[in-house]
N, C-alpha and C positions, 0 to 999 in steps of 0.2 A: 502595574499590570492592568491590561484592558479587560473589560467584560462586554458581553453582547446583550443588549436589551431588546427582547423580542416581544412584540405586541401581538396577542392572540387574535384569531378570527380571520386570518388572511386566506384567500383562495389564490393559489399560484397559477399564473397564466402567462404564456409568452414563449420566447425562444431563449436558449442558453447554449453558449459555446463551451465545449470541454477541451482543455489543452492536454499536453502529454502526461502520461502516467508517471506519478512520483516513483512508484515501485519499479518502473523500467528505467527512467532517466538516471536515477542514482547508480544503477548497475552499469548502464551504458557509459557513464563517466569513468567507472572503474575499468571497463573494457579498454578504454583508450590507453591504459598503462601497458598494454601488450605490444604496442607499436610506437617506437620513437618517432617524433615528428608531430605535426599539428593535425589533430582531429577536431571535427565540429559536430556537436549534437544540437539539433533544432527541436522546436516544439517542446521546450523544457518549461515546466511550471516555475514561476518565481515564488518559491516558498522557502521557509527557513531551512529545511533539510537539504535543499540543493546548495544553499550558501555554506552549510557545515561541510558537505561533501567537497565543495570547491576548496575549502580551507585544508581538508585532509590531503587533497592532491597537491596543493601549494607546498605543504610541509614535506611532501615527498619529492619536491624539486620541480614540479610542473608549473608552467605559467598558465594561469586561468583567467580569461576575460569573459564577461557576460554582457550582452546587450539584448534587450527585449526577451525573446524566447530562444535566443541563440547563445550557446556556450562554446568557446574555443579553448582547447586544451593542448598546450605544447609540451610534449613529454620528452625529457632529456634522454640521452643514450644510457646513462646510468642514474636512474631515479633512486630515491631513498628507499629504505626497507623497513621503516618503523612507523606505525600509526599509534599516536599517543593516547593515553586514557582520557585526557581532558576533552577530546573531540569524540572519540569512539563511544564514550559513555552516553553522549547525547544523541547518537545516531547508530542504531544497531546495523543499518545497511552498510556501514563502513567496514564491517567484517568481510565484505565481498572483495576487498583489496588483497585478501590472503592468497587466493588462487592465482591471480595474474602476477603478483609480485614474486611468489615462489617459482612460478614457471619461468619468469624472465631473469630474475636475479639469483635464484638458488637459495636464498635465505630471507626470512621475514620475521618481524616481531609485531604482533597486533594485539592491542589490549582487548581483554574480554569485553564484549559489547554491552551497551545499555539498551535504550529504546522505550517503547510504550509498556506500561504496566498491565499487560493482558495475559500474563502467565509465563511459565517456564519455556524457554526456547533454547535448548542446549546446542552445542556444536559437535555432538558425538558423530553424526553422519558426515559432517565436513571432514573431521579428523580421520575417521575410519577410511573414507574414500581416498584422501590424499596419501595415507599410509600405504594403501594398496598400490598406489602409483609410485611408491618408493621414497616418500618423504619421512624424515625423522622428526617427530613432533613431541614437544614437551610443553609443560605449563609451569611458569614460575613468576612470582611477584606480580600476578595479575595480567601476565602476558601469555599469549599463545606464540610459541617460538617454533618455526618450521625451517628445515634445511633439506636440500636435495641437490646433488651435483647436476642431474637432469632427471626430470620425472619421466616415467615410462608408462606405456599403455597398460590397461588392466580392465578386468570385468568387475563392475561395481554394482551391487544390488542395494538399493535404498530401502530401509525398513518402512519408510513412509515417503510419499512423493513431495519431499520438502523443496520449496522454491529456493531458499537460500543455499542449501546443499547442492542442488542441481546447478545453480549458477556458479558457485565456487569451483566445483569439479569440472564443469564445462569450460570455464576460462582457463583452468590449469591444463586441461587435456589438449587444447588446441596447439600448444607448443611442446607437448610431451613427445617422446620418441615412441613411435608405434601407434597402435589403435586402441582406443578406450571405448568400452561399451558401458553406458549408464542405464541400468534397468530400473523400472518403477520410477522413472524421472517425472518431474513436474511437467505439466502440459499447458500451463497458463500462457495467455497471449504475450505476457512480458518475457517469458522464456523464448518464445518464437522471435520476439523483437531482438533479443540479444543474439540469437543464432543468425538472424539476417544481417546484423551489423558485423559479426565475426566472419561470416561468409564473404561479405563485401571486402573485408580486410585481407582475405586470402585463406581463411580457415576452411577445412573440409569437414562438413557436418551433414549428416543425414538423420531423418527422423524427427525433425523439429515439429512440435505439436502432438507427438505421440509419446507413449510411455517408455520408448527405447531410443536413446540417442547414441549414434555411432560417430565417433570423432577420430579422424586420421590426423595425427600430429604433423605439423609443418615446422620448418626451421625458423621462419620469421613471418611477421605480419606487417601490413602497411597501413598508415593512417587513412581515414575516410571521413566523409560527411554523412550523417545519418539522421533521419527524422524519427522522433519518439512516437510510439503508438499512443493512441488516445487513452485517457484514464477511465477505465470501465467502472471503477468504484465511485468516482465523482459522478459519472453518468447515471449509475444506479441510484445514487443519493437523490438526484433530481427526479428520477422516475418514481421513487417511493414518495418523495415530497408531493408530487402531483397527485398521486393516489390518496395520500393521507388528507390533503386539503381539498379534495374533490375538485381539482383544477384540471388544467390542460397545458402541458409543457412539451415543447419540441426540443429534443436534445441533439446537438450537432457535434460530430467529432468521434463518435464511437459506433461501430456497427452492431446490429442486433445479435450477431453470432457470438459476440463477446459476453453477452448477458442473457442467454436464452433461458436458463432455468429461473433466474430472478424475474425476468419479464413474464414468464409463464405463470409465476406465482401471482403477479399483479392481474393477469387475465383471469385466473381462478377467483381472485378477490372481487372481480367485477369491472375491472378497468378495460378500456379499449386501447390496444397497443398496435401501432402500425409503423412499418419502416418508412423512412424517407431517404432521399438520395445519400445523405452523409450521416444518418443517425436514425432516430425513431421518435414517435410522438406517443405520449401517454395521456389518456383522457379518462376521468372518473366522474360520473354524473350522480352518484349516490353514495351512501355510506358503504365502506368496504365490507365484504364478507370475510369472516375469519378463515385463515389458511394455516396449515402446519408447515414448518420450515425445518430442514436439517442441513447444517453446513457441512460441506465436503470439499476436497480439492477440486480444482477445475477439471471437467466442466460442471461440477456441482455448484450449489449455492455458495457464494463467497462468504467466508467468515467476516470479512470487513464490512459486509452489508447487514450483519446481524443486528446492530443497533437500530437500523431502519426497519428491519422486519419486526422487531419487538415494538417499535413505535407504531407501525401499521396495525399490529395486533391489538395495541392498547386502545385504538379508536374504532376497531372493527365490530361488527355484529356477531356475537358468539364467542367461543373460546378457542385459542390457538395453543398448540404445543410447539415450542421452539427448542431445538436440540443443537448444541454447540459441540462439534467433534474435533476442533483444531486447537484452540487455546483454552487452557484451564482457568484463565482469569478474565475471559471475555465478558462475563456477567457482572463485573465490578460496577458498571454504570447503572445497573437496574435499580438500586436504591435511590439514585438520583431521579430516575423516571417515576418511581413511586411517589416522590415528593410532588410531582406534577399531577398526582391523582390516579396514576395507572394502577390497575389491580393485577399484581404479578406474584406468583409463588415459585420459588426455585427449589430444585432437588438435584444436587450434583450438576450434571451438564444439561439438565432439562429445565425449562421454564414454562409454566402454564399461565397464559395471559387471558384474562376475561375483559373483553372490550367495553369501553364506555363511550357514550355519545360525545362527551366533551371532557377534556382535561382542564386543569386550572393552573394559572401562573404561580410560580414560586422560584426562589433562588436555588440554582443548581450549579454543580461543578463538573466540568469536563474532565474525565479521567484519562482519555486518550483521544487520538485524532477522530476516529469514526464515532465514538461515543459523544463527543462534543457536537459534531454535526447532527447526529441523531436527536440529541436533546433539543437543539435549536429548532429542528423541523417539527418535533413533537410539540414544542411550545406554540407553534403556529396554530395548533389544533385546540388550544386551551382558551379559557376566559382570563382576561387580565394580562399582566405583564410578567415575563420570565426574565431573570438575569442569569446568564450563563457565564460563570467565572472560569479562569484558566483557559481563556480563549486562544492562548498561544498554541495549545494542542491543535486546534482547528487550523491555525495558520500553517502547520506542518504538512497539511494535505490538501488544502483548498486555498488557492492563491487569491481569489476575489470573492470569498464566501458571502460576506455581508452585502457587497455590491450586487452580486448575482441575485440574492434574495430580494433586494430592493427592486431590481429590474423586472422581477417576476410578480411584483405587486405586494410584497410583504412590507410591513413597517418595522424596520430594524435599525437600531442605533448602536454604534460602537463607542463606548465611553471609557474613561479611565476609572478603574476601580478605586473606591475610597481606601485611604490608608488603614491598615489594621490597628485596632485600639491597643494601647499599651497599658497593662495592668500592673499595679504595684501593691505592696502591703503597707 
């Protein structure tokens, strides 16, 4: 297992290109299941999660080939209907095959998902919505089992604008008989991206980007080629990294409109933020000023950028109140940040962070994708060397993380972790 050795004291400066969004590309791959034939998804990040999703599709009978940022998926007329536990436990996003397989095949068995350890993320809204569309759903032996001769339109109200539930219900509704209305739907750019691909395939969808999606079911869809939207979370990571290291970074591939609240927080902290043709530039010439952050569904502050917000607060002047409203386990990484010298106190879903001029290097462990990236960026603001273990988490969301840090002026080494000692009596 590799670890990342980060040398503190770097000021990040330069340009960085952001590729397609992990959280969109994975779902776009599932979208291809709705249409027999060859679909192509481009601007796909070369990360571990994409490889796992490709294997999920192969086991469903699809032929999947990848070259550079392009993935071709050839879907058979009668694809498989079971997603096994050994893959689903490694990738929560694979639950998104539930909706399209049920809509196309009428029955599906999907193992209960795994994923990052950031809190409970149940399937209640997925199940309730599909039941309203006529599905019979049970759970046994670790599998969600759903059947429906043909789904029908329904009015569905989501208790929370869940991205995953919105995606599954949307993909199921496009082939259902009649009209489906999804109220309190998620509004993320990744949802809009899925709607655009589905529409290109022949689906009839209105309201993309709003809290109400109206889907008129069609009998069949056709394969297409679609380009994945840029990854706003990766873009946000570099934006916060620029502010934390008092640097200047130009981010290409994601529009300002996808990160308005996050970039506004950086403005409040004292950074200069300006749009460029295909992205934005963040410049910070002094120590950041403390700002409060509350995570909310889009267009609010993204929960996936919370580790970066806490990292910024840890080196800011003053005290910040950080509130997490999405995942109950998102603060698991904070004790690792404390090892770097951050002064943080948590109470439920609140964290009070008192900023320090400098952090200090120490061995830390990545607990999830974004926590790993956040710890590595925070390490740049410290004295000495920090070793971030379990770097495979970072690999799941950032295809060229160490290389990008190096190109921006950081001193980072990826090395093999030493073997764990064996103790005996």
